[in-house]
NUMIKOL-149424 format. One line per 8 residues: number of its first residue (from 0); their letters; for each residue x, y, z of N, C-alpha, C, O. Coordinates in steps of 0.001 Angstrom, whole numbers. Layout:
residues N
NUM = A = X:Y:Z:X:Y:Z:X:Y:Z:X:Y:Z | ...
END
This chain:
residues 73
0 = XXXXXXXX = 10238:16782:6772:9191:15972:7383:9542:15746:8842:10556:15125:9161 | 8711:16246:9707:9038:15994:11101:7826:15784:12002:7974:15250:13102 | 6643:16183:11574:5510:15889:12459:4773:14650:11956:4943:14229:10812 | 3961:14082:12824:3312:12803:12519:2435:12861:11266:2438:11918:10476 | 1700:13928:11074:830:14017:9897:1646:14032:8607:1272:13389:7626 | 2748:14756:8608:3619:14775:7426:4210:13398:7172:4280:12940:6031 | 4628:12755:8228:5215:11413:8104:4178:10436:7573:4455:9674:6646 | 2985:10455:8155:1934:9534:7714:1560:9759:6262:1204:8809:5565
8 = XXXXXXXX = 1632:10995:5791:1266:11273:4398:2230:10618:3406:1873:10415:2246 | 3445:10287:3847:4401:9646:2957:4578:8161:3192:5384:7520:2517 | 3840:7603:4133:4076:6209:4505:3688:5192:3442:4366:4173:3303 | 2642:5428:2701:2265:4467:1667:3365:4392:611:3763:3309:180 | 3839:5545:210:4926:5594:-768:6181:4907:-205:6868:4175:-918 | 6466:5147:1062:7628:4526:1708:7459:3014:1791:8342:2263:1378 | 6325:2570:2324:6094:1142:2549:6018:352:1253:6348:-833:1226 | 5589:998:184:5481:300:-1094:6787:315:-1884:6878:-271:-2962
16 = XXXXXXXX = 7800:995:-1333:9105:1027:-1994:9197:2040:-3115:10119:1984:-3929 | 8258:2960:-3167:8225:3937:-4254:8819:5286:-3878:8886:6183:-4719 | 9245:5445:-2647:9784:6723:-2188:11251:6845:-2600:12025:5900:-2453 | 11624:8013:-3117:13038:8233:-3454:13927:8096:-2211:13521:8443:-1102 | 15127:7591:-2414:16047:7345:-1301:16265:8583:-435:16361:8464:786 | 16343:9740:-1024:16606:10958:-277:15518:11320:721:15774:12049:1679 | 14312:10822:507:13195:11137:1392:12965:10064:2467:12252:10311:3440 | 13549:8903:2302:13334:7794:3234:13890:8070:4625:13309:7646:5624
24 = XXXXXXXX = 15000:8772:4692:15685:8973:5962:14792:9664:6987:14796:9286:8159 | 14029:10668:6567:13161:11395:7497:12126:10464:8116:11861:10532:9316 | 11545:9598:7297:10547:8660:7812:11213:7658:8747:10693:7382:9828 | 12340:7120:8351:13035:6134:9172:13439:6715:10534:13304:6053:11563 | 13927:7933:10529:14314:8565:11799:13095:8803:12685:13137:8538:13886 | 12018:9298:12099:10815:9581:12885:10213:8294:13442:9862:8230:14620 | 10095:7286:12609:9494:6015:13022:10353:5350:14105:9834:4623:14952 | 11645:5598:14074:12525:5063:15113:12250:5665:16483:12563:5058:17507
32 = XXXXXXXX = 11665:6856:16501:11405:7553:17761:9938:7560:18161:9621:7738:19337 | 9047:7372:17212:7608:7553:17451:6874:6206:17353:6732:5645:16267 | 6421:5708:18478:5763:4395:18485:4425:4420:17736:4032:3419:17136 | 3728:5559:17768:2452:5662:17047:2644:5539:15547:1914:4810:14876 | 3624:6252:15027:3895:6178:13585:4490:4830:13197:4252:4335:12095 | 5261:4238:14097:5820:2905:13834:4688:1888:13697:4722:1035:12810 | 3687:1977:14571:2527:1081:14498:1748:1324:13212:1294:382:12564 | 1599:2591:12850:901:2959:11608:1618:2356:10400:980:1800:9506
40 = XXXXXXXX = 2935:2467:10380:3736:1923:9285:3610:402:9210:3527:-160:8118 | 3595:-255:10349:3440:-1718:10358:2109:-2126:9746:2044:-3081:8972 | 1050:-1406:10090:-275:-1729:9541:-321:-1476:8042:-843:-2302:7294 | 212:-360:7598:227:-50:6163:1051:-1086:5415:668:-1524:4330 | 2169:-1473:5986:3017:-2492:5348:2272:-3814:5201:2404:-4493:4182 | 1495:-4180:6211:699:-5411:6144:-340:-5323:5025:-515:-6272:4261 | -1015:-4204:4933:-2036:-4016:3894:-1406:-4107:2514:-1950:-4767:1628 | -281:-3462:2322:402:-3498:1027:838:-4919:698:703:-5356:-445
48 = XXXXXXXX = 1356:-5642:1676:1772:-7024:1457:588:-7876:999:679:-8608:14 | -511:-7770:1723:-1697:-8566:1375:-2194:-8189:-16:-2521:-9064:-818 | -2250:-6903:-299:-2731:-6455:-1613:-1868:-6994:-2749:-2374:-7292:-3831 | -594:-7115:-2509:317:-7616:-3548:306:-9129:-3671:627:-9658:-4735 | -54:-9835:-2612:78:-11287:-2612:-1227:-12068:-2620:-1218:-13296:-2706 | -2322:-11379:-2532:-3608:-12071:-2546:-3859:-12575:-3974:-3621:-11861:-4948 | -4326:-13774:-4071:-4626:-14323:-5399:-5972:-13804:-5864:-6967:-13857:-5140 | -5980:-13314:-7054:-7234:-12850:-7630:-7978:-14052:-8198:-7385:-14907:-8854
56 = XXXXXXXX = -9264:-14108:-7943:-10015:-15241:-8490:-10026:-15178:-10014:-10095:-14100:-10605 | -9957:-16333:-10627:-9990:-16414:-12085:-11411:-16733:-12509:-12026:-17676:-12011 | -11922:-15942:-13428:-13261:-16196:-13949:-13237:-17407:-14864:-12285:-17610:-15618 | -14276:-18199:-14793:-14396:-19308:-15735:-14642:-18719:-17118:-15042:-17561:-17244 | -14407:-19507:-18139:-14645:-19029:-19511:-16106:-18615:-19689:-16406:-17627:-20359 | -17001:-19377:-19085:-18430:-19067:-19194:-18762:-17724:-18531:-19492:-16909:-19094 | -18223:-17508:-17340:-18472:-16252:-16622:-17859:-15076:-17377:-18468:-14010:-17468 | -16664:-15266:-17912:-16017:-14204:-18687:-16841:-13850:-19913:-17022:-12674:-20228
64 = XXXXXXXX = -17341:-14869:-20606:-18155:-14647:-21799:-19443:-13900:-21435:-19843:-12977:-22144 | -20090:-14290:-20339:-21307:-13619:-19909:-21019:-12161:-19563:-21808:-11274:-19889 | -19906:-11918:-18914:-19532:-10557:-18566:-19299:-9732:-19826:-19799:-8614:-19942 | -18543:-10284:-20765:-18250:-9553:-21988:-19519:-9273:-22803:-19655:-8203:-23395 | -20428:-10220:-22830:-21696:-10004:-23528:-22490:-8877:-22867:-23143:-8090:-23551 | -22433:-8805:-21560:-23122:-7748:-20826:-22565:-6378:-21147:-23293:-5388:-21077 | -21295:-6297:-21496:-20684:-5008:-21851:-21188:-4510:-23192:-21253:-3303:-23426 | -21543:-5426:-24067:-22009:-5052:-25405:-23420:-4483:-25405:-23821:-3816:-26359
72 = X = -24172:-4740:-24348:-25570:-4299:-24311:-25691:-2843:-24019:-26802:-2317:-23953
END
C-alpha cells in the first residue's frame, strides 16, 4: 500500500480497529507523511466514533407493538 487510493481503501478497517497488525504499518507510515490522507483518516475516525456512541432511540411498547402488527399484514 503506497498510493493515496490504496491507503484510503483500507482506512475504515484501520480506523475501526479491524485491520490485522501486519497491514497497519503501511497506513501509519503513509498518514505520517500525507496530510490529505491524515485529514481523511481523522474524518473517518470521527464518523466511526459517532456511529458507535450515538444512542439509539428506544421505541415505546405501543410503537413496538404497532410496528410488529404492521409486519404481520
